[in-house]
C-alpha positions as CSV (number, residue, x, y, z in Angstrom):
1,M,-22.5,-45.7,-33.6
2,E,-21.5,-43.8,-29.1
3,I,-19.9,-40.9,-31.2
4,E,-22.6,-40.4,-34.2
5,E,-25.0,-40.1,-30.9
6,L,-23.3,-37.9,-29.0
7,S,-22.6,-35.3,-32.2
8,K,-26.5,-35.5,-33.1
9,K,-27.6,-34.8,-29.8
10,A,-25.1,-32.7,-28.6
11,L,-26.1,-30.6,-32.4
12,E,-29.6,-31.2,-31.1
13,D,-29.1,-29.4,-27.9
14,L,-27.1,-26.7,-29.5
15,G,-30.0,-25.6,-32.0
16,E,-32.0,-24.7,-28.3
17,V,-29.8,-22.8,-27.1
18,S,-30.8,-19.5,-26.7
19,D,-28.2,-17.1,-24.4
20,E,-25.2,-16.7,-24.0
21,K,-25.4,-18.3,-20.9
22,A,-26.5,-21.7,-21.7
23,L,-24.0,-21.3,-24.7
24,E,-21.7,-21.9,-22.4
25,V,-23.1,-24.3,-20.8
26,W,-23.4,-26.9,-23.8
27,R,-19.3,-25.7,-23.9
28,I,-18.3,-27.6,-21.6
29,K,-20.5,-30.8,-20.9
30,Y,-19.8,-31.3,-25.2
31,L,-16.2,-29.7,-25.1
32,G,-15.0,-29.6,-21.9
33,R,-12.0,-31.3,-20.3
34,K,-14.5,-33.3,-18.3
35,S,-17.1,-33.9,-21.7
36,Q,-17.6,-37.7,-23.2
37,L,-15.8,-36.2,-26.3
38,N,-12.9,-35.5,-24.3
39,N,-13.2,-39.0,-22.3
40,I,-13.5,-41.3,-25.5
41,L,-10.5,-39.6,-26.8
42,R,-8.8,-40.1,-24.0
43,S,-9.6,-43.9,-23.5
44,L,-7.8,-44.9,-27.4
45,E,-4.5,-45.9,-25.3
46,D,-6.3,-49.2,-24.2
47,L,-8.2,-50.2,-28.0
48,P,-6.9,-52.6,-30.5
49,V,-4.6,-50.3,-33.0
50,E,-7.4,-50.7,-35.7
51,E,-10.1,-49.9,-33.7
52,R,-8.0,-46.2,-31.6
53,K,-7.2,-45.7,-35.9
54,A,-11.4,-45.5,-36.7
55,V,-12.2,-44.2,-33.2
56,G,-10.0,-41.7,-33.2
57,A,-10.8,-40.2,-36.2
58,A,-14.3,-40.0,-36.0
59,A,-14.0,-38.6,-32.2
60,N,-11.6,-36.2,-34.0
61,K,-13.8,-35.6,-36.5
62,V,-16.8,-35.1,-34.3
63,K,-14.5,-32.6,-32.2
64,T,-14.0,-29.9,-35.5
65,E,-17.8,-30.3,-36.2
66,L,-18.7,-29.6,-32.1
67,E,-16.6,-26.0,-32.1
68,H,-18.3,-24.7,-36.1
69,A,-21.2,-25.6,-35.0
70,L,-20.5,-23.3,-31.5
71,E,-18.6,-20.7,-33.1
72,K,-21.8,-20.5,-36.1
73,K,-23.8,-20.5,-32.7
74,R,-22.0,-17.9,-30.7
75,Q,-22.1,-15.2,-33.7
76,K,-25.6,-15.7,-34.4
77,L,-26.1,-14.6,-30.5
78,E,-24.1,-11.6,-31.1
79,E,-26.2,-10.4,-34.4
80,E,-29.1,-11.4,-32.6
81,R,-28.3,-9.2,-29.4
82,L,-27.0,-5.9,-31.8
83,G,-29.7,-6.4,-33.8
84,R,-31.9,-6.2,-30.3
85,M,-29.3,-2.9,-29.0
86,A,-30.5,-1.4,-32.3
87,G,-33.9,-1.0,-32.2
88,E,-33.2,0.6,-28.6
89,S,-33.5,4.1,-28.2
90,V,-31.6,6.0,-25.7
91,D,-32.4,9.2,-24.0
92,L,-28.9,11.0,-24.2
93,S,-30.5,13.9,-21.6
94,L,-30.7,11.5,-19.0
95,P,-29.1,12.2,-16.7
96,G,-25.7,9.6,-15.3
97,Y,-24.8,8.5,-12.4
98,P,-21.9,10.2,-10.4
99,F,-18.9,8.7,-9.4
100,L,-18.0,9.4,-6.4
101,R,-14.6,10.6,-5.8
102,G,-12.0,9.9,-3.3
103,G,-9.4,11.5,-1.5
104,L,-6.2,11.5,0.9
105,H,-6.9,11.1,4.1
106,P,-6.5,15.0,5.4
107,I,-3.5,13.4,8.3
108,T,-2.1,11.6,5.2
109,R,-1.6,14.6,2.9
110,V,-0.8,16.8,5.8
111,V,2.6,14.4,7.2
112,R,3.3,14.8,2.9
113,E,2.9,18.5,2.7
114,I,4.9,18.5,5.9
115,S,6.9,16.6,4.3
116,E,7.6,18.3,1.1
117,I,8.5,21.9,3.2
118,F,11.3,19.9,5.2
119,T,13.1,18.0,2.5
120,S,12.6,21.7,-0.1
121,M,15.2,22.7,2.9
122,G,17.3,19.8,2.5
123,F,16.0,17.3,4.9
124,S,15.4,14.0,4.2
125,V,12.3,11.6,5.4
126,V,12.8,7.8,6.7
127,E,10.9,6.2,8.0
128,G,11.0,3.5,11.7
129,S,9.0,0.2,13.3
130,E,6.0,1.3,15.4
131,V,7.3,-2.1,17.6
132,E,10.1,-0.4,19.4
133,L,13.1,-1.5,22.3
134,D,13.1,0.4,25.6
135,Y,16.4,0.8,24.5
136,Y,15.9,3.0,22.0
137,N,12.3,4.7,22.9
138,F,13.9,5.6,26.1
139,D,17.5,5.3,27.7
140,A,18.9,6.1,24.2
141,L,17.2,9.7,24.3
142,N,18.4,9.8,28.0
143,I,15.5,9.1,29.7
144,P,16.8,6.0,32.2
145,P,13.7,4.2,34.2
146,E,14.2,6.0,37.1
147,H,13.1,9.1,35.4
148,P,10.0,10.7,36.2
149,A,10.3,12.0,32.2
150,R,8.9,8.5,31.8
151,D,5.8,9.4,33.1
152,T,4.1,11.2,31.3
153,M,4.9,8.7,28.5
154,Q,1.8,6.2,29.7
155,T,3.3,3.5,27.5
156,F,1.6,0.0,25.9
157,W,4.3,-1.9,26.4
158,L,4.4,-6.2,25.4
159,K,3.9,-9.7,27.3
160,Y,6.7,-10.4,24.7
161,L,10.4,-9.8,24.5
162,V,12.1,-8.8,21.2
163,K,15.4,-10.1,20.9
164,G,15.3,-10.1,24.5
165,K,15.0,-7.2,25.8
166,P,11.6,-5.1,26.7
167,A,9.6,-3.8,24.4
168,L,6.8,-1.0,23.2
169,L,4.2,0.5,21.3
170,R,7.1,3.4,20.6
171,T,5.5,6.7,22.7
172,H,7.5,8.7,19.4
173,T,9.1,8.6,16.1
174,S,12.8,9.8,17.9
175,P,14.0,6.3,18.4
176,M,14.7,6.1,15.0
177,Q,16.9,9.4,15.1
178,V,19.7,7.3,17.6
179,R,18.6,4.3,14.7
180,F,19.7,6.6,12.0
181,M,22.6,8.2,13.8
182,E,24.0,4.8,14.7
183,S,24.0,4.4,11.1
184,H,25.3,7.7,9.7
185,P,27.8,9.9,10.7
186,P,27.7,13.9,10.0
187,P,26.5,16.2,8.8
188,V,22.6,14.5,9.8
189,R,19.7,16.4,7.9
190,I,16.3,14.4,8.9
191,I,12.3,14.0,9.1
192,V,10.7,11.2,10.9
193,P,6.7,10.5,10.4
194,G,4.8,8.3,11.8
195,K,2.7,5.9,13.9
196,V,2.5,6.8,17.9
197,Y,1.0,5.2,21.1
198,R,0.1,6.3,24.3
199,Y,-2.2,5.0,26.4
200,E,-4.2,8.9,26.9
201,A,-7.8,9.4,27.5
202,T,-9.2,10.7,25.0
203,D,-10.6,14.4,24.6
204,A,-10.9,16.9,22.0
205,T,-6.8,16.9,22.1
206,H,-6.1,13.3,22.5
207,T,-6.7,9.6,21.5
208,P,-4.5,6.8,22.7
209,M,-3.1,7.2,18.6
210,F,-1.8,10.0,16.7
211,H,0.9,11.0,14.3
212,Q,4.1,12.9,14.8
213,I,7.4,14.4,12.6
214,E,10.0,14.3,14.8
215,G,13.2,16.4,13.4
216,L,16.8,16.2,13.7
217,A,20.7,18.2,12.7
218,V,23.0,17.7,13.3
219,D,26.5,19.3,11.6
220,Q,29.1,21.4,13.4
221,G,28.1,24.5,14.4
222,I,24.8,24.4,14.5
223,G,22.8,26.5,16.7
224,M,19.4,28.0,18.5
225,A,19.7,30.4,15.8
226,D,19.7,27.5,13.7
227,L,16.3,25.6,15.2
228,K,14.5,29.0,15.5
229,G,14.9,30.3,11.6
230,T,14.0,26.0,10.8
231,L,11.0,26.3,12.4
232,F,9.9,30.0,11.6
233,E,10.1,28.7,8.6
234,F,7.9,25.5,8.4
235,A,5.6,27.9,10.1
236,R,5.8,30.2,7.6
237,R,5.1,28.2,4.8
238,F,2.5,26.1,6.2
239,F,0.3,28.4,8.8
240,G,0.9,31.5,5.8
241,P,2.6,34.2,7.6
242,E,0.0,36.0,9.0
243,R,-0.5,33.3,11.8
244,K,1.5,34.5,14.8
245,V,4.2,31.5,16.7
246,R,5.9,32.2,19.4
247,F,8.4,30.4,21.6
248,R,8.8,29.6,25.5
249,C,11.7,27.3,27.0
250,D,10.8,24.1,28.1
251,Y,11.9,21.0,29.3
252,F,12.9,17.2,27.3
253,P,15.4,15.5,29.0
254,F,17.1,14.7,25.2
255,V,17.7,18.5,24.7
256,E,19.1,20.9,26.6
257,P,17.9,24.5,26.3
258,G,14.6,23.0,25.7
259,A,12.1,24.2,23.8
260,E,8.0,24.4,23.1
261,M,6.7,26.2,19.5
262,A,3.0,27.5,19.9
263,V,1.2,28.6,17.4
264,E,-1.9,31.3,17.1
265,C,-5.5,29.4,18.1
266,A,-7.6,29.2,14.4
267,I,-11.3,29.4,16.0
268,C,-10.0,32.1,18.8
269,H,-7.5,34.2,17.0
270,G,-5.9,34.5,21.1
271,E,-9.0,35.3,23.0
272,G,-9.2,31.3,24.5
273,C,-11.3,28.5,24.1
274,R,-12.6,25.5,24.9
275,L,-9.7,24.5,22.3
276,C,-6.7,25.7,23.5
277,G,-7.7,27.8,26.9
278,D,-5.5,30.6,26.3
279,G,-5.5,31.0,22.7
280,W,-2.4,30.0,21.4
281,I,-1.4,25.8,20.8
282,E,1.6,24.2,20.9
283,V,2.2,22.5,18.5
284,L,6.0,21.2,18.9
285,G,9.2,20.4,21.5
286,A,12.4,21.8,20.4
287,G,16.0,22.3,21.2
288,M,19.6,21.5,21.1
289,V,20.5,18.0,21.0
290,H,21.9,16.8,25.1
291,P,25.4,15.9,24.9
292,S,25.1,13.3,26.4
293,V,22.6,11.1,23.4
294,L,25.5,12.4,21.0
295,S,28.2,10.4,22.7
296,G,26.0,7.5,23.3
297,V,25.8,6.5,19.5
298,G,30.2,7.8,18.7
299,I,29.5,11.1,17.9
300,D,32.0,14.0,19.9
301,A,29.8,16.4,21.2
302,N,32.7,18.0,21.8
303,T,32.9,19.1,17.8
304,F,29.5,18.5,16.8
305,S,25.9,19.5,17.4
306,G,22.4,19.5,16.4
307,F,18.8,20.1,17.4
308,A,16.4,18.5,17.4
309,F,11.9,19.1,17.4
310,G,8.7,17.0,17.5
311,M,4.9,17.9,16.5
312,G,1.7,16.7,16.2
313,V,0.4,15.9,13.0
314,E,-3.5,16.2,14.1
315,R,-2.8,19.4,15.8
316,M,-1.5,20.8,12.8
317,P,-4.6,20.8,10.8
318,M,-7.0,21.7,13.6
319,L,-4.6,24.7,13.5
320,K,-4.3,25.3,10.0
321,Y,-8.4,24.4,9.0
322,G,-10.0,25.6,12.9
323,V,-10.7,21.8,13.5
324,D,-11.9,22.0,17.0
325,D,-11.8,17.8,18.0
326,I,-9.4,15.7,17.4
327,R,-11.3,12.6,17.3
328,L,-13.4,13.6,14.0
329,F,-9.9,12.4,11.7
330,Y,-10.8,9.4,13.0
331,S,-14.5,9.1,12.8
332,G,-15.1,7.8,9.2
333,D,-17.6,10.8,8.7
334,L,-17.7,11.9,5.0
335,R,-19.2,15.1,5.5
336,F,-16.1,16.1,7.6
337,L,-13.1,14.4,5.3
338,R,-15.0,15.8,2.5
339,Q,-14.3,19.6,3.9
340,L,-10.7,18.9,3.8
341,R,-9.4,17.9,0.7
């Protein structure tokens, strides 16, 4: 009698269902895992054999009937819904709702563009950790603890040791050059893009976190002419043949001789402005790899030579598109970001 009453009550409730949401509530109540009908089926093993057969047959019959009734009700509700839709009119002349089109951040696009230029010249792209050991960030690059060059890189040191040694947020991506040479004999041609960190005041051309791309080439017979030719070709492809480029002598502890490459300011075109000062903006430092750096990774400096360079990625779109403040890249202002798509 309990099963018959349950079936009668379920069918009565089903007749009052008027939408899909209520139908799902009905299904869970009468056919769900914790429904009364399923509880009866689970309790069959506690009944005597003869009674178990009768109750089981009746419960399964009711379950089948309710499932058929559920499907019929679902079909009926769907037909009613389609009928309502057929009676509704759609004005196709109304404008649609536009979907906002996303895109890559300008810095990401510039990193990819620069990487494509260098890979077309035979370089490979490698990446490294942003948390670096003091040895690879400074010592292996010919910058011992007492060297004054460390003062030019205000560093975020970590309070804890890594593998028992001092660690920091890397101040440049050059450490990966050393790590790569330790495990890869010459010839070597790589670029290393990534984020770097320096404890600096924020202004129109500086931020505490920025992006760098370092480059390294090591082989027999490499000279300064190879370095200049590679960088001139990069500047021609990236900035266009009309932009002027200049090299000047400069000092970097892990190259000898060292040079800086500057590009004509896109804002003032060499006249001088608040962004550049004298009409030029330095975009990278470069030079011939210091023999002690090669010897430190087990490469014979008498047989092999190489050049290295490092550029700040943010300065590239600033020069290319005439952006006068580096902070705009990290302001989250979509009006600015959409201009550089």
